[in-house]
N, C-alpha and C positions, 0 to 999 in steps of 0.2 A: 357555532364555534368560530372564534376569531382566528383568522389566518395570521401567523407570525411572519413578519418580513425578515429575511436574512440580512444581517449586517455584514458588510465586507470584513474579511479577516484582516487585522492590521499586519503590516509587513513585519517580519521578525527583526530584532535588533542585532542578533548574533546567532550563530549555529549552536544550538544547545545539545546537551546530552540526550534529551528526548528525541531530537531530530536524528541524531546519529543512531540511536536504537531503532527508530522507525526504518531507517535505511537498511540496517543490518537484518532486522526481522523481515523486511520486504524481500531481500535477497535470499534469505533462508526459506521463506515460504514457497518460492517458485520451485526449487528442486524437491521440497517435501511434498508439494501437491503432485508433481510429476511422478514421484515414487509411489505415492498412494494410488494414483490412477493406474500406473503400470502394474502394480501388484494386484489390484482389484481385477483388472482386465485379464491378467495371467491366471489367477486362481479361480475366482468365482465371480463373474461379472454381476454386479447388482446396481440398481439405480442409486441407492444411497451412497455407495462407495464412489461411484462416478461423480455424483454431485459434490461430495466432500472434496475429492481431488481437484475438481475444477474450481470449487469455491476457494480453496487454499491458493491456487494459482491466480485467480482473479483478485483476491484480496492482497496478495503480494504485489501485483501490478499496480493496484490502487495505492498502496502505501508508497511505492517508489514514485508514482506520479505526483502524489501530494508532496513528498519530500523534494522532488525536483522543482516543483512549483514554488515551494518555500525558499529553496536555494536561489532560484531566479529572482524572486522578490528581494531577497537579501542583497544579491549582487547589484541589482538595479538601484536599490536605495544607497548602496555604498558608492556607486559611481556618480550619483546625484550630489552627494556631499562633498 
């Protein structure tokens, strides 16, 4: 099997609607994951519920991190021009 090399992501030209939605969903996933985790632990603790709650929170952090990285790339490219 041939290993694929990752090409660097080109810097964004502008902040798109997709970027804004990623930021909004990232912020929404954090409290949703916390609520899932809280309710699972309060009612009937199960491994599945705990994993789902933590996964929502981790994916929200990941979305915010990638959005922040794209915004930094955009700002850096705007200051170069």
